[in-house]
CHARMM internal coordinates of N, CA and C (Angstrom, degrees):
IC EDIT
DIST 1 N 1 CA 1.4954
DIST 1 CA 1 C 1.4038
ANGL 1 N 1 CA 1 C 107.69
DIST 1 C 2 N 1.3319
ANGL 1 CA 1 C 2 N 115.28
DIHE 1 N 1 CA 1 C 2 N 139.15
DIST 2 N 2 CA 1.5018
ANGL 1 C 2 N 2 CA 123.51
DIHE 1 CA 1 C 2 N 2 CA 176.43
DIST 2 CA 2 C 1.4612
ANGL 2 N 2 CA 2 C 110.84
DIHE 1 C 2 N 2 CA 2 C -93.41
DIST 2 C 3 N 1.3632
ANGL 2 CA 2 C 3 N 116.23
DIHE 2 N 2 CA 2 C 3 N 124.22
DIST 3 N 3 CA 1.5616
ANGL 2 C 3 N 3 CA 118.43
DIHE 2 CA 2 C 3 N 3 CA 171.89
DIST 3 CA 3 C 1.4959
ANGL 3 N 3 CA 3 C 108.56
DIHE 2 C 3 N 3 CA 3 C -61.40
DIST 3 C 4 N 1.3795
ANGL 3 CA 3 C 4 N 111.90
DIHE 3 N 3 CA 3 C 4 N 135.73
DIST 4 N 4 CA 1.5542
ANGL 3 C 4 N 4 CA 114.60
DIHE 3 CA 3 C 4 N 4 CA 176.72
DIST 4 CA 4 C 1.4793
ANGL 4 N 4 CA 4 C 106.02
DIHE 3 C 4 N 4 CA 4 C -119.01
DIST 4 C 5 N 1.3593
ANGL 4 CA 4 C 5 N 116.89
DIHE 4 N 4 CA 4 C 5 N 153.96
DIST 5 N 5 CA 1.4492
ANGL 4 C 5 N 5 CA 126.01
DIHE 4 CA 4 C 5 N 5 CA 177.75
DIST 5 CA 5 C 1.4707
ANGL 5 N 5 CA 5 C 105.35
DIHE 4 C 5 N 5 CA 5 C -112.62
DIST 5 C 6 N 1.4221
ANGL 5 CA 5 C 6 N 116.80
DIHE 5 N 5 CA 5 C 6 N 135.64
DIST 6 N 6 CA 1.4823
ANGL 5 C 6 N 6 CA 117.46
DIHE 5 CA 5 C 6 N 6 CA 176.91
DIST 6 CA 6 C 1.5000
ANGL 6 N 6 CA 6 C 109.53
DIHE 5 C 6 N 6 CA 6 C -63.82
DIST 6 C 7 N 1.3506
ANGL 6 CA 6 C 7 N 113.13
DIHE 6 N 6 CA 6 C 7 N 146.36
DIST 7 N 7 CA 1.4556
ANGL 6 C 7 N 7 CA 120.34
DIHE 6 CA 6 C 7 N 7 CA 171.83
DIST 7 CA 7 C 1.5400
ANGL 7 N 7 CA 7 C 114.03
DIHE 6 C 7 N 7 CA 7 C -126.12
DIST 7 C 8 N 1.2865
ANGL 7 CA 7 C 8 N 115.69
DIHE 7 N 7 CA 7 C 8 N 162.96
DIST 8 N 8 CA 1.4519
ANGL 7 C 8 N 8 CA 121.93
DIHE 7 CA 7 C 8 N 8 CA 173.77
DIST 8 CA 8 C 1.4670
ANGL 8 N 8 CA 8 C 109.60
DIHE 7 C 8 N 8 CA 8 C -89.31
DIST 8 C 9 N 1.2940
ANGL 8 CA 8 C 9 N 117.50
DIHE 8 N 8 CA 8 C 9 N 108.32
DIST 9 N 9 CA 1.5033
ANGL 8 C 9 N 9 CA 124.26
DIHE 8 CA 8 C 9 N 9 CA -179.97
DIST 9 CA 9 C 1.4932
ANGL 9 N 9 CA 9 C 105.90
DIHE 8 C 9 N 9 CA 9 C -160.81
DIST 9 C 10 N 1.3295
ANGL 9 CA 9 C 10 N 115.43
DIHE 9 N 9 CA 9 C 10 N 151.97
DIST 10 N 10 CA 1.5447
ANGL 9 C 10 N 10 CA 122.10
DIHE 9 CA 9 C 10 N 10 CA 179.35
DIST 10 CA 10 C 1.4992
ANGL 10 N 10 CA 10 C 112.54
DIHE 9 C 10 N 10 CA 10 C -75.79
DIST 10 C 11 N 1.4987
ANGL 10 CA 10 C 11 N 114.38
DIHE 10 N 10 CA 10 C 11 N -23.83
DIST 11 N 11 CA 1.4122
ANGL 10 C 11 N 11 CA 115.43
DIHE 10 CA 10 C 11 N 11 CA -177.29
DIST 11 CA 11 C 1.5399
ANGL 11 N 11 CA 11 C 112.50
DIHE 10 C 11 N 11 CA 11 C -120.37
DIST 11 C 12 N 1.3356
ANGL 11 CA 11 C 12 N 115.82
DIHE 11 N 11 CA 11 C 12 N -19.64
DIST 12 N 12 CA 1.5166
ANGL 11 C 12 N 12 CA 117.77
DIHE 11 CA 11 C 12 N 12 CA -174.87
DIST 12 CA 12 C 1.5632
ANGL 12 N 12 CA 12 C 111.84
DIHE 11 C 12 N 12 CA 12 C -110.88
DIST 12 C 13 N 1.2905
ANGL 12 CA 12 C 13 N 114.84
DIHE 12 N 12 CA 12 C 13 N 127.91
DIST 13 N 13 CA 1.4417
ANGL 12 C 13 N 13 CA 124.58
DIHE 12 CA 12 C 13 N 13 CA -176.59
DIST 13 CA 13 C 1.4932
ANGL 13 N 13 CA 13 C 112.78
DIHE 12 C 13 N 13 CA 13 C -76.77
DIST 13 C 14 N 1.4364
ANGL 13 CA 13 C 14 N 112.96
DIHE 13 N 13 CA 13 C 14 N -53.74
DIST 14 N 14 CA 1.5024
ANGL 13 C 14 N 14 CA 116.23
DIHE 13 CA 13 C 14 N 14 CA -173.84
DIST 14 CA 14 C 1.5585
ANGL 14 N 14 CA 14 C 104.76
DIHE 13 C 14 N 14 CA 14 C -152.35
DIST 14 C 15 N 1.3867
ANGL 14 CA 14 C 15 N 112.79
DIHE 14 N 14 CA 14 C 15 N 166.46
DIST 15 N 15 CA 1.4747
ANGL 14 C 15 N 15 CA 123.89
DIHE 14 CA 14 C 15 N 15 CA -178.42
DIST 15 CA 15 C 1.4805
ANGL 15 N 15 CA 15 C 109.38
DIHE 14 C 15 N 15 CA 15 C -140.16
DIST 15 C 16 N 1.2247
ANGL 15 CA 15 C 16 N 119.94
DIHE 15 N 15 CA 15 C 16 N 136.85
DIST 16 N 16 CA 1.4533
ANGL 15 C 16 N 16 CA 124.89
DIHE 15 CA 15 C 16 N 16 CA 176.11
DIST 16 CA 16 C 1.5339
ANGL 16 N 16 CA 16 C 109.56
DIHE 15 C 16 N 16 CA 16 C -136.32
DIST 16 C 17 N 1.3628
ANGL 16 CA 16 C 17 N 112.44
DIHE 16 N 16 CA 16 C 17 N 162.82
DIST 17 N 17 CA 1.4676
ANGL 16 C 17 N 17 CA 118.46
DIHE 16 CA 16 C 17 N 17 CA 178.45
DIST 17 CA 17 C 1.5114
ANGL 17 N 17 CA 17 C 115.37
DIHE 16 C 17 N 17 CA 17 C -143.98
DIST 17 C 18 N 1.2433
ANGL 17 CA 17 C 18 N 122.66
DIHE 17 N 17 CA 17 C 18 N 138.09
DIST 18 N 18 CA 1.4879
ANGL 17 C 18 N 18 CA 127.98
DIHE 17 CA 17 C 18 N 18 CA 177.29
DIST 18 CA 18 C 1.4444
ANGL 18 N 18 CA 18 C 105.73
DIHE 17 C 18 N 18 CA 18 C -116.19
DIST 18 C 19 N 1.4815
ANGL 18 CA 18 C 19 N 116.23
DIHE 18 N 18 CA 18 C 19 N 99.71
DIST 19 N 19 CA 1.4793
ANGL 18 C 19 N 19 CA 115.91
DIHE 18 CA 18 C 19 N 19 CA -176.43
DIST 19 CA 19 C 1.4901
ANGL 19 N 19 CA 19 C 113.35
DIHE 18 C 19 N 19 CA 19 C -73.04
DIST 19 C 20 N 1.3656
ANGL 19 CA 19 C 20 N 123.30
DIHE 19 N 19 CA 19 C 20 N -19.87
DIST 20 N 20 CA 1.3638
ANGL 19 C 20 N 20 CA 122.67
DIHE 19 CA 19 C 20 N 20 CA 174.63
DIST 20 CA 20 C 1.5377
ANGL 20 N 20 CA 20 C 113.62
DIHE 19 C 20 N 20 CA 20 C -69.64
DIST 20 C 21 N 1.3422
ANGL 20 CA 20 C 21 N 115.64
DIHE 20 N 20 CA 20 C 21 N -38.22
DIST 21 N 21 CA 1.5040
ANGL 20 C 21 N 21 CA 124.09
DIHE 20 CA 20 C 21 N 21 CA -179.09
DIST 21 CA 21 C 1.6163
ANGL 21 N 21 CA 21 C 109.18
DIHE 20 C 21 N 21 CA 21 C -92.67
DIST 21 C 22 N 1.3755
ANGL 21 CA 21 C 22 N 119.19
DIHE 21 N 21 CA 21 C 22 N -13.69
DIST 22 N 22 CA 1.4249
ANGL 21 C 22 N 22 CA 124.12
DIHE 21 CA 21 C 22 N 22 CA -174.10
DIST 22 CA 22 C 1.5785
ANGL 22 N 22 CA 22 C 107.68
DIHE 21 C 22 N 22 CA 22 C 53.85
DIST 22 C 23 N 1.3368
ANGL 22 CA 22 C 23 N 113.70
DIHE 22 N 22 CA 22 C 23 N 52.11
DIST 23 N 23 CA 1.4171
ANGL 22 C 23 N 23 CA 118.40
DIHE 22 CA 22 C 23 N 23 CA -178.75
DIST 23 CA 23 C 1.6395
ANGL 23 N 23 CA 23 C 109.00
DIHE 22 C 23 N 23 CA 23 C -123.92
DIST 23 C 24 N 1.2804
ANGL 23 CA 23 C 24 N 114.13
DIHE 23 N 23 CA 23 C 24 N 125.23
DIST 24 N 24 CA 1.3496
ANGL 23 C 24 N 24 CA 124.22
DIHE 23 CA 23 C 24 N 24 CA 179.84
DIST 24 CA 24 C 1.5736
ANGL 24 N 24 CA 24 C 110.21
DIHE 23 C 24 N 24 CA 24 C -97.22
DIST 24 C 25 N 1.3644
ANGL 24 CA 24 C 25 N 115.39
DIHE 24 N 24 CA 24 C 25 N 123.98
DIST 25 N 25 CA 1.4865
ANGL 24 C 25 N 25 CA 116.05
DIHE 24 CA 24 C 25 N 25 CA 180.00
DIST 25 CA 25 C 1.5169
ANGL 25 N 25 CA 25 C 106.30
DIHE 24 C 25 N 25 CA 25 C -107.46
DIST 25 C 26 N 1.3860
ANGL 25 CA 25 C 26 N 116.89
DIHE 25 N 25 CA 25 C 26 N 129.94
DIST 26 N 26 CA 1.3794
ANGL 25 C 26 N 26 CA 123.15
DIHE 25 CA 25 C 26 N 26 CA 175.25
DIST 26 CA 26 C 1.4687
ANGL 26 N 26 CA 26 C 112.52
DIHE 25 C 26 N 26 CA 26 C -122.52
DIST 26 C 27 N 1.3052
ANGL 26 CA 26 C 27 N 120.40
DIHE 26 N 26 CA 26 C 27 N 119.67
DIST 27 N 27 CA 1.4979
ANGL 26 C 27 N 27 CA 127.08
DIHE 26 CA 26 C 27 N 27 CA -178.89
DIST 27 CA 27 C 1.5504
ANGL 27 N 27 CA 27 C 104.82
DIHE 26 C 27 N 27 CA 27 C -100.99
DIST 27 C 28 N 1.3661
ANGL 27 CA 27 C 28 N 118.43
DIHE 27 N 27 CA 27 C 28 N 118.73
DIST 28 N 28 CA 1.4655
ANGL 27 C 28 N 28 CA 120.86
DIHE 27 CA 27 C 28 N 28 CA 169.10
DIST 28 CA 28 C 1.4587
ANGL 28 N 28 CA 28 C 117.64
DIHE 27 C 28 N 28 CA 28 C -83.88
DIST 28 C 29 N 1.3227
ANGL 28 CA 28 C 29 N 118.53
DIHE 28 N 28 CA 28 C 29 N 163.73
DIST 29 N 29 CA 1.4383
ANGL 28 C 29 N 29 CA 121.89
DIHE 28 CA 28 C 29 N 29 CA -173.91
DIST 29 CA 29 C 1.5646
ANGL 29 N 29 CA 29 C 113.28
DIHE 28 C 29 N 29 CA 29 C -61.67
DIST 29 C 30 N 1.3090
ANGL 29 CA 29 C 30 N 116.29
DIHE 29 N 29 CA 29 C 30 N -18.31
DIST 30 N 30 CA 1.4125
ANGL 29 C 30 N 30 CA 118.39
DIHE 29 CA 29 C 30 N 30 CA 177.53
DIST 30 CA 30 C 1.6003
ANGL 30 N 30 CA 30 C 114.50
DIHE 29 C 30 N 30 CA 30 C -87.41
DIST 30 C 31 N 1.4712
ANGL 30 CA 30 C 31 N 109.70
DIHE 30 N 30 CA 30 C 31 N 2.21
DIST 31 N 31 CA 1.5332
ANGL 30 C 31 N 31 CA 109.03
DIHE 30 CA 30 C 31 N 31 CA 175.34
DIST 31 CA 31 C 1.5637
ANGL 31 N 31 CA 31 C 107.07
DIHE 30 C 31 N 31 CA 31 C 101.00
DIST 31 C 32 N 1.2410
ANGL 31 CA 31 C 32 N 120.22
DIHE 31 N 31 CA 31 C 32 N -24.28
DIST 32 N 32 CA 1.5176
ANGL 31 C 32 N 32 CA 122.08
DIHE 31 CA 31 C 32 N 32 CA 176.12
DIST 32 CA 32 C 1.4929
ANGL 32 N 32 CA 32 C 113.25
DIHE 31 C 32 N 32 CA 32 C -57.07
DIST 32 C 33 N 1.3065
ANGL 32 CA 32 C 33 N 123.27
DIHE 32 N 32 CA 32 C 33 N 135.35
DIST 33 N 33 CA 1.3828
ANGL 32 C 33 N 33 CA 129.89
DIHE 32 CA 32 C 33 N 33 CA 178.27
DIST 33 CA 33 C 1.5342
ANGL 33 N 33 CA 33 C 108.65
DIHE 32 C 33 N 33 CA 33 C -118.72
DIST 33 C 34 N 1.3644
ANGL 33 CA 33 C 34 N 116.88
DIHE 33 N 33 CA 33 C 34 N 127.86
DIST 34 N 34 CA 1.4442
ANGL 33 C 34 N 34 CA 119.31
DIHE 33 CA 33 C 34 N 34 CA 170.03
DIST 34 CA 34 C 1.4917
ANGL 34 N 34 CA 34 C 109.96
DIHE 33 C 34 N 34 CA 34 C -119.91
DIST 34 C 35 N 1.4540
ANGL 34 CA 34 C 35 N 112.41
DIHE 34 N 34 CA 34 C 35 N 145.80
DIST 35 N 35 CA 1.4409
ANGL 34 C 35 N 35 CA 116.22
DIHE 34 CA 34 C 35 N 35 CA -179.71
DIST 35 CA 35 C 1.5455
ANGL 35 N 35 CA 35 C 103.90
DIHE 34 C 35 N 35 CA 35 C -116.11
DIST 35 C 36 N 1.3298
ANGL 35 CA 35 C 36 N 119.20
DIHE 35 N 35 CA 35 C 36 N 117.73
DIST 36 N 36 CA 1.4379
ANGL 35 C 36 N 36 CA 124.32
DIHE 35 CA 35 C 36 N 36 CA 176.37
DIST 36 CA 36 C 1.5023
ANGL 36 N 36 CA 36 C 106.17
DIHE 35 C 36 N 36 CA 36 C -92.41
DIST 36 C 37 N 1.3452
ANGL 36 CA 36 C 37 N 119.22
DIHE 36 N 36 CA 36 C 37 N 137.85
DIST 37 N 37 CA 1.4837
ANGL 36 C 37 N 37 CA 126.24
DIHE 36 CA 36 C 37 N 37 CA -175.17
DIST 37 CA 37 C 1.3879
ANGL 37 N 37 CA 37 C 114.08
DIHE 36 C 37 N 37 CA 37 C -112.19
DIST 37 C 38 N 1.3670
ANGL 37 CA 37 C 38 N 115.93
DIHE 37 N 37 CA 37 C 38 N 148.24
DIST 38 N 38 CA 1.4210
ANGL 37 C 38 N 38 CA 131.32
DIHE 37 CA 37 C 38 N 38 CA -176.34
DIST 38 CA 38 C 1.4573
ANGL 38 N 38 CA 38 C 110.88
DIHE 37 C 38 N 38 CA 38 C 62.81
DIST 38 C 39 N 1.3119
ANGL 38 CA 38 C 39 N 121.06
DIHE 38 N 38 CA 38 C 39 N 37.18
DIST 39 N 39 CA 1.4851
ANGL 38 C 39 N 39 CA 124.30
DIHE 38 CA 38 C 39 N 39 CA 172.61
DIST 39 CA 39 C 1.5009
ANGL 39 N 39 CA 39 C 110.27
DIHE 38 C 39 N 39 CA 39 C -87.09
DIST 39 C 40 N 1.2636
ANGL 39 CA 39 C 40 N 113.36
DIHE 39 N 39 CA 39 C 40 N 129.27
DIST 40 N 40 CA 1.4655
ANGL 39 C 40 N 40 CA 122.27
DIHE 39 CA 39 C 40 N 40 CA -179.53
DIST 40 CA 40 C 1.5480
ANGL 40 N 40 CA 40 C 112.91
DIHE 39 C 40 N 40 CA 40 C -78.53
DIST 40 C 41 N 1.2811
ANGL 40 CA 40 C 41 N 117.46
DIHE 40 N 40 CA 40 C 41 N 146.96
DIST 41 N 41 CA 1.5147
ANGL 40 C 41 N 41 CA 121.67
DIHE 40 CA 40 C 41 N 41 CA -174.20
DIST 41 CA 41 C 1.5484
ANGL 41 N 41 CA 41 C 112.84
DIHE 40 C 41 N 41 CA 41 C -45.43
DIST 41 C 42 N 1.4262
ANGL 41 CA 41 C 42 N 112.37
DIHE 41 N 41 CA 41 C 42 N -46.15
DIST 42 N 42 CA 1.5194
ANGL 41 C 42 N 42 CA 115.87
DIHE 41 CA 41 C 42 N 42 CA -176.28
DIST 42 CA 42 C 1.5752
ANGL 42 N 42 CA 42 C 112.39
DIHE 41 C 42 N 42 CA 42 C -61.99
DIST 42 C 43 N 1.3604
ANGL 42 CA 42 C 43 N 114.43
DIHE 42 N 42 CA 42 C 43 N -31.18
DIST 43 N 43 CA 1.5157
ANGL 42 C 43 N 43 CA 115.63
DIHE 42 CA 42 C 43 N 43 CA 176.74
DIST 43 CA 43 C 1.4613
ANGL 43 N 43 CA 43 C 112.67
DIHE 42 C 43 N 43 CA 43 C -68.40
DIST 43 C 44 N 1.4244
ANGL 43 CA 43 C 44 N 118.86
DIHE 43 N 43 CA 43 C 44 N -33.04
DIST 44 N 44 CA 1.4347
ANGL 43 C 44 N 44 CA 123.18
DIHE 43 CA 43 C 44 N 44 CA 178.96
DIST 44 CA 44 C 1.5671
ANGL 44 N 44 CA 44 C 106.14
DIHE 43 C 44 N 44 CA 44 C -68.18
DIST 44 C 45 N 1.3589
ANGL 44 CA 44 C 45 N 117.92
DIHE 44 N 44 CA 44 C 45 N -48.21
DIST 45 N 45 CA 1.4420
ANGL 44 C 45 N 45 CA 124.37
DIHE 44 CA 44 C 45 N 45 CA 178.58
DIST 45 CA 45 C 1.4470
ANGL 45 N 45 CA 45 C 115.08
DIHE 44 C 45 N 45 CA 45 C -54.59
DIST 45 C 46 N 1.4180
ANGL 45 CA 45 C 46 N 114.88
DIHE 45 N 45 CA 45 C 46 N -44.44
DIST 46 N 46 CA 1.4821
ANGL 45 C 46 N 46 CA 119.33
DIHE 45 CA 45 C 46 N 46 CA 177.37
DIST 46 CA 46 C 1.4859
ANGL 46 N 46 CA 46 C 111.63
DIHE 45 C 46 N 46 CA 46 C -65.97
DIST 46 C 47 N 1.2928
ANGL 46 CA 46 C 47 N 117.07
DIHE 46 N 46 CA 46 C 47 N -34.31
DIST 47 N 47 CA 1.5564
ANGL 46 C 47 N 47 CA 119.75
DIHE 46 CA 46 C 47 N 47 CA 176.27
DIST 47 CA 47 C 1.4621
ANGL 47 N 47 CA 47 C 112.99
DIHE 46 C 47 N 47 CA 47 C -60.76
DIST 47 C 48 N 1.4167
ANGL 47 CA 47 C 48 N 113.88
DIHE 47 N 47 CA 47 C 48 N -60.15
DIST 48 N 48 CA 1.4324
ANGL 47 C 48 N 48 CA 120.14
DIHE 47 CA 47 C 48 N 48 CA -172.80
DIST 48 CA 48 C 1.5337
ANGL 48 N 48 CA 48 C 113.24
DIHE 47 C 48 N 48 CA 48 C -62.38
DIST 48 C 49 N 1.4789
ANGL 48 CA 48 C 49 N 115.99
DIHE 48 N 48 CA 48 C 49 N -26.49
DIST 49 N 49 CA 1.3659
ANGL 48 C 49 N 49 CA 119.07
DIHE 48 CA 48 C 49 N 49 CA -176.76
DIST 49 CA 49 C 1.5975
ANGL 49 N 49 CA 49 C 116.85
DIHE 48 C 49 N 49 CA 49 C -97.24
DIST 49 C 50 N 1.4436
ANGL 49 CA 49 C 50 N 108.95
DIHE 49 N 49 CA 49 C 50 N 1.55
DIST 50 N 50 CA 1.5174
ANGL 49 C 50 N 50 CA 113.74
DIHE 49 CA 49 C 50 N 50 CA 177.75
DIST 50 CA 50 C 1.4817
ANGL 50 N 50 CA 50 C 113.50
DIHE 49 C 50 N 50 CA 50 C -67.47
DIST 50 C 51 N 1.3196
ANGL 50 CA 50 C 51 N 109.15
DIHE 50 N 50 CA 50 C 51 N 154.18
DIST 51 N 51 CA 1.5392
ANGL 50 C 51 N 51 CA 116.73
DIHE 50 CA 50 C 51 N 51 CA -178.83
DIST 51 CA 51 C 1.5229
ANGL 51 N 51 CA 51 C 104.78
DIHE 50 C 51 N 51 CA 51 C -66.70
DIST 51 C 52 N 1.3182
ANGL 51 CA 51 C 52 N 117.56
DIHE 51 N 51 CA 51 C 52 N -47.70
DIST 52 N 52 CA 1.4907
ANGL 51 C 52 N 52 CA 117.92
DIHE 51 CA 51 C 52 N 52 CA 174.40
DIST 52 CA 52 C 1.6244
ANGL 52 N 52 CA 52 C 110.04
DIHE 51 C 52 N 52 CA 52 C -117.14
DIST 52 C 53 N 1.4072
ANGL 52 CA 52 C 53 N 112.25
DIHE 52 N 52 CA 52 C 53 N 106.20
DIST 53 N 53 CA 1.4042
ANGL 52 C 53 N 53 CA 116.35
DIHE 52 CA 52 C 53 N 53 CA -176.48
DIST 53 CA 53 C 1.4315
ANGL 53 N 53 CA 53 C 111.83
DIHE 52 C 53 N 53 CA 53 C -60.71
DIST 53 C 54 N 1.2706
ANGL 53 CA 53 C 54 N 118.83
DIHE 53 N 53 CA 53 C 54 N -45.18
DIST 54 N 54 CA 1.4904
ANGL 53 C 54 N 54 CA 123.46
DIHE 53 CA 53 C 54 N 54 CA 179.46
DIST 54 CA 54 C 1.5111
ANGL 54 N 54 CA 54 C 114.41
DIHE 53 C 54 N 54 CA 54 C -60.64
DIST 54 C 55 N 1.2880
ANGL 54 CA 54 C 55 N 116.70
DIHE 54 N 54 CA 54 C 55 N -44.53
DIST 55 N 55 CA 1.5124
ANGL 54 C 55 N 55 CA 118.14
DIHE 54 CA 54 C 55 N 55 CA 177.25
DIST 55 CA 55 C 1.5861
ANGL 55 N 55 CA 55 C 108.82
DIHE 54 C 55 N 55 CA 55 C -66.72
DIST 55 C 56 N 1.3217
ANGL 55 CA 55 C 56 N 119.71
DIHE 55 N 55 CA 55 C 56 N -41.29
DIST 56 N 56 CA 1.3994
ANGL 55 C 56 N 56 CA 119.67
DIHE 55 CA 55 C 56 N 56 CA 176.65
DIST 56 CA 56 C 1.4667
ANGL 56 N 56 CA 56 C 111.82
DIHE 55 C 56 N 56 CA 56 C -64.94
DIST 56 C 57 N 1.3137
ANGL 56 CA 56 C 57 N 123.95
DIHE 56 N 56 CA 56 C 57 N -34.98
DIST 57 N 57 CA 1.4413
ANGL 56 C 57 N 57 CA 118.82
DIHE 56 CA 56 C 57 N 57 CA 179.55
DIST 57 CA 57 C 1.4953
ANGL 57 N 57 CA 57 C 109.56
DIHE 56 C 57 N 57 CA 57 C -73.29
DIST 57 C 58 N 1.3009
ANGL 57 CA 57 C 58 N 118.96
DIHE 57 N 57 CA 57 C 58 N -33.92
DIST 58 N 58 CA 1.4732
ANGL 57 C 58 N 58 CA 118.20
DIHE 57 CA 57 C 58 N 58 CA -179.74
DIST 58 CA 58 C 1.5651
ANGL 58 N 58 CA 58 C 110.32
DIHE 57 C 58 N 58 CA 58 C -72.43
DIST 58 C 59 N 1.3488
ANGL 58 CA 58 C 59 N 118.30
DIHE 58 N 58 CA 58 C 59 N -32.76
DIST 59 N 59 CA 1.4198
ANGL 58 C 59 N 59 CA 120.45
DIHE 58 CA 58 C 59 N 59 CA -179.96
DIST 59 CA 59 C 1.4974
ANGL 59 N 59 CA 59 C 113.98
DIHE 58 C 59 N 59 CA 59 C -80.38
DIST 59 C 60 N 1.2884
ANGL 59 CA 59 C 60 N 118.77
DIHE 59 N 59 CA 59 C 60 N -30.85
DIST 60 N 60 CA 1.5116
ANGL 59 C 60 N 60 CA 120.29
DIHE 59 CA 59 C 60 N 60 CA -168.31
DIST 60 CA 60 C 1.4596
ANGL 60 N 60 CA 60 C 116.16
DIHE 59 C 60 N 60 CA 60 C -124.84
DIST 60 C 61 N 1.3007
ANGL 60 CA 60 C 61 N 119.19
DIHE 60 N 60 CA 60 C 61 N -12.88
DIST 61 N 61 CA 1.6004
ANGL 60 C 61 N 61 CA 118.88
DIHE 60 CA 60 C 61 N 61 CA -174.95
DIST 61 CA 61 C 1.5133
ANGL 61 N 61 CA 61 C 103.54
DIHE 60 C 61 N 61 CA 61 C -115.28
DIST 61 C 62 N 1.3100
ANGL 61 CA 61 C 62 N 119.42
DIHE 61 N 61 CA 61 C 62 N -54.76
DIST 62 N 62 CA 1.5484
ANGL 61 C 62 N 62 CA 117.51
DIHE 61 CA 61 C 62 N 62 CA -177.26
DIST 62 CA 62 C 1.4857
ANGL 62 N 62 CA 62 C 111.57
DIHE 61 C 62 N 62 CA 62 C -63.14
DIST 62 C 63 N 1.2527
ANGL 62 CA 62 C 63 N 119.67
DIHE 62 N 62 CA 62 C 63 N 130.98
DIST 63 N 63 CA 1.4374
ANGL 62 C 63 N 63 CA 121.69
DIHE 62 CA 62 C 63 N 63 CA -176.96
DIST 63 CA 63 C 1.4662
ANGL 63 N 63 CA 63 C 113.36
DIHE 62 C 63 N 63 CA 63 C 88.80
DIST 63 C 64 N 1.2666
ANGL 63 CA 63 C 64 N 117.35
DIHE 63 N 63 CA 63 C 64 N -23.41
DIST 64 N 64 CA 1.5922
ANGL 63 C 64 N 64 CA 116.97
DIHE 63 CA 63 C 64 N 64 CA -178.68
DIST 64 CA 64 C 1.5404
ANGL 64 N 64 CA 64 C 109.33
DIHE 63 C 64 N 64 CA 64 C -97.51
DIST 64 C 65 N 1.2962
ANGL 64 CA 64 C 65 N 123.19
DIHE 64 N 64 CA 64 C 65 N -16.32
DIST 65 N 65 CA 1.4874
ANGL 64 C 65 N 65 CA 130.03
DIHE 64 CA 64 C 65 N 65 CA -179.41
DIST 65 CA 65 C 1.4137
ANGL 65 N 65 CA 65 C 115.80
DIHE 64 C 65 N 65 CA 65 C -125.73
DIST 65 C 66 N 1.3055
ANGL 65 CA 65 C 66 N 115.20
DIHE 65 N 65 CA 65 C 66 N 143.80
DIST 66 N 66 CA 1.5315
ANGL 65 C 66 N 66 CA 113.98
DIHE 65 CA 65 C 66 N 66 CA 174.12
DIST 66 CA 66 C 1.5454
ANGL 66 N 66 CA 66 C 101.65
DIHE 65 C 66 N 66 CA 66 C -75.87
DIST 66 C 67 N 1.3486
ANGL 66 CA 66 C 67 N 113.33
DIHE 66 N 66 CA 66 C 67 N 156.04
DIST 67 N 67 CA 1.4501
ANGL 66 C 67 N 67 CA 125.34
DIHE 66 CA 66 C 67 N 67 CA -175.58
DIST 67 CA 67 C 1.4877
ANGL 67 N 67 CA 67 C 115.22
DIHE 66 C 67 N 67 CA 67 C -139.69
DIST 67 C 68 N 1.2807
ANGL 67 CA 67 C 68 N 117.04
DIHE 67 N 67 CA 67 C 68 N 157.28
DIST 68 N 68 CA 1.4755
ANGL 67 C 68 N 68 CA 122.62
DIHE 67 CA 67 C 68 N 68 CA 171.78
DIST 68 CA 68 C 1.4564
ANGL 68 N 68 CA 68 C 105.66
DIHE 67 C 68 N 68 CA 68 C -132.31
DIST 68 C 69 N 1.3675
ANGL 68 CA 68 C 69 N 116.32
DIHE 68 N 68 CA 68 C 69 N 133.71
DIST 69 N 69 CA 1.4422
ANGL 68 C 69 N 69 CA 122.80
DIHE 68 CA 68 C 69 N 69 CA 177.36
DIST 69 CA 69 C 1.6821
ANGL 69 N 69 CA 69 C 103.66
DIHE 68 C 69 N 69 CA 69 C -85.97
DIST 69 C 70 N 1.3366
ANGL 69 CA 69 C 70 N 111.40
DIHE 69 N 69 CA 69 C 70 N 128.99
DIST 70 N 70 CA 1.4994
ANGL 69 C 70 N 70 CA 120.15
DIHE 69 CA 69 C 70 N 70 CA -175.50
DIST 70 CA 70 C 1.5723
ANGL 70 N 70 CA 70 C 106.86
DIHE 69 C 70 N 70 CA 70 C -85.63
DIST 70 C 71 N 1.3795
ANGL 70 CA 70 C 71 N 113.05
DIHE 70 N 70 CA 70 C 71 N 154.43
DIST 71 N 71 CA 1.5448
ANGL 70 C 71 N 71 CA 117.23
DIHE 70 CA 70 C 71 N 71 CA 174.40
DIST 71 CA 71 C 1.4472
ANGL 71 N 71 CA 71 C 112.15
DIHE 70 C 71 N 71 CA 71 C 82.79
END
COOR INIT
IC SEED 1 N 1 CA 1 C
IC BUILD
């Protein structure tokens, strides 16, 4: 399991990252967790520091990386 940190976002509850596996974990407000694979560390940093995390996720992560839905 990847530890996640709460974030301020209207749709996203928390974000975590495993640098060894290059896996980005995103938990949405509805409790759904997605793992995005082969994500470079700078992509994770850009996401968590974005002015709008949700918009950044939609524009730069979704569709760019393979993912698995957890649970």
